[in-house]
C-alpha positions in Angstrom: 0.0 0.0 0.0 2.9 2.3 0.7 4.1 2.1 -2.8 0.6 3.0 -4.1 0.6 6.0 -1.8 4.0 7.1 -3.1 2.8 6.9 -6.6 -0.7 8.6 -5.8 1.4 11.5 -4.4 3.0 11.9 -7.8 -0.4 12.3 -9.4 -0.7 8.7 -10.5 -4.5 8.5 -10.8 -4.4 4.7 -11.2 -2.6 4.3 -7.9 -5.1 6.6 -6.2 -8.0 4.6 -7.5 -6.4 1.5 -6.3 -6.0 2.9 -2.9 -9.6 3.9 -2.8 -10.8 0.5 -3.9 -8.6 -1.2 -1.3 -10.2 0.9 1.5 -13.7 1.2 0.1 -15.4 -1.6 2.2 -13.7 -0.4 5.4 -14.8 3.3 4.7 -18.4 2.1 4.2 -18.4 0.0 7.4 -17.1 2.8 9.4 -19.5 5.3 8.0 -22.4 2.9 8.5 -21.6 2.9 12.3 -22.2 6.6 12.6 -24.8 7.3 9.8 -27.9 5.4 9.2 -29.0 6.8 5.8 -27.2 5.4 2.8 -27.1 8.8 1.1 -25.4 10.2 4.0 -22.9 7.4 4.0 -22.2 8.0 0.4 -21.8 11.7 1.0 -19.4 11.2 3.8 -17.3 8.7 1.7 -17.3 11.1 -1.4 -16.1 14.0 0.8 -13.5 11.8 2.3 -12.2 10.8 -1.1 -12.2 14.4 -2.3 -10.4 15.6 0.8 -7.9 12.7 0.6 -7.2 13.5 -3.2 -6.7 17.2 -2.4 -4.5 16.7 0.7 -2.6 13.5 -0.1 0.7 15.3 -0.5 0.4 16.7 3.0 0.5 13.1 4.4 4.1 12.8 5.9 4.4 9.0 6.4 2.9 6.8 3.6 2.5 3.8 6.0 -0.2 5.8 7.8 -2.4 6.4 4.8 -5.2 4.1 6.0 -5.4 5.7 9.5 -5.2 9.1 8.1 -8.0 8.3 5.6 -10.2 6.9 8.4 -9.8 10.0 10.5 -10.9 12.2 7.6 -13.8 9.8 7.2 -14.7 10.0 10.9 -14.6 13.8 10.7 -16.9 13.8 7.7 -19.3 11.6 9.4 -19.4 13.7 12.5 -20.1 16.8 10.3 -23.1 15.0 8.8 -24.4 13.4 11.9 -24.5 16.8 13.7 -26.4 18.3 10.8 -28.9 15.4 10.6 -29.3 15.2 14.4 -31.0 18.5 14.3 -33.5 17.2 11.7 -36.3 14.8 12.3 -35.8 11.0 12.1 -35.8 9.9 8.5 -38.5 7.8 6.7 -35.8 5.1 6.2 -35.0 4.9 9.9 -38.8 4.5 10.6 -39.0 1.7 8.3 -36.0 -0.1 9.8 -37.6 0.4 13.3 -40.9 -1.0 12.2 -39.1 -4.1 10.6 -37.2 -4.6 13.8 -40.5 -4.6 15.8 -42.5 -7.0 13.5 -39.8 -9.6 12.4 -38.9 -12.7 14.3 -35.1 -12.7 14.2 -32.9 -15.6 15.2 -29.2 -15.1 16.0 -28.0 -16.7 12.8 -29.9 -14.1 10.8 -28.9 -11.0 12.7 -26.6 -8.8 10.6 -23.7 -7.0 12.2 -25.6 -3.7 12.0 -28.7 -5.1 13.7 -26.5 -6.7 16.3 -24.8 -3.4 17.3 -27.8 -1.1 16.9 -28.4 -0.5 20.5 -24.7 0.2 21.4 -23.7 3.8 21.6 -21.8 5.4 18.8 -18.4 4.9 20.2 -19.0 1.2 21.0 -20.4 0.7 17.4 -17.3 2.2 15.9 -15.0 0.3 18.1 -16.6 -3.1 17.5 -16.8 -2.3 13.8 -13.1 -1.4 13.6 -12.2 -4.4 15.7 -14.3 -7.3 14.4 -15.5 -6.2 11.0 -12.5 -4.3 9.6 -10.0 -6.2 11.5 -8.0 -3.4 13.3 -5.9 -4.3 16.4 -6.7 -2.6 19.7 -3.3 -0.7 19.3 -4.5 0.7 15.9 -7.9 1.6 17.2 -6.5 3.3 20.1 -4.2 5.4 18.0 -7.1 6.2 15.7 -9.6 7.2 18.5 -6.9 8.7 20.7 -7.6 6.3 23.6 -5.3 4.3 25.8 -5.0 0.7 24.5 -6.3 -0.8 27.8 -9.2 1.7 27.7 -10.0 0.4 24.1 -9.7 -3.3 25.3 -12.2 -2.4 28.2 -14.6 -0.7 25.9 -14.6 -3.7 23.5 -15.2 -6.0 26.6 -18.0 -3.9 28.0 -19.6 -3.7 24.5 -19.4 -7.5 24.1 -21.0 -7.9 27.6 -23.9 -5.6 26.5 -24.4 -7.6 23.4 -24.3 -10.9 25.3 -26.8 -9.5 28.0 -29.2 -8.2 25.3 -29.1 -11.4 23.3 -29.6 -13.6 26.4 -32.4 -11.3 27.5 -34.2 -11.8 24.3 -34.3 -8.1 23.4 -33.8 -8.6 19.7 -36.7 -7.4 17.5 -38.1 -5.2 20.3 -37.0 -1.9 21.9 
């Protein structure tokens, strides 16, 4: 990846496109933890890519490209989230809530998004980075500016919440 970053810094569009393709899934998963609406997720990713393209030369250490990109994405998500928080709940979110209330879900059919839906935003983000994206606790702690031990504790607490919720049979109802 470092070689692609080096090439992209020299205006190699193919290298930049490859970098984006390599990180596309992770960007989506991370944006999904903060934003519910697919349009907002797409906007956050698009703004992240634009910002990355414009500022790539400012990146000092090529090996930190992915972390740098994720920080930009998180900032974009926060901007959109704050803007949307002031507005009413979207039609799409109401549809999801109605689905959750009416559907009989078994553990095998619960998607990751549904599984973490009742966690707070920080817990959602940490679990997504850890389990879905595959970051280590050390990488997550650097990204979120937490102590590594705090990161591990937050993962453990979030897992306990999920376990308690599942064992309590709270899926499908709020």
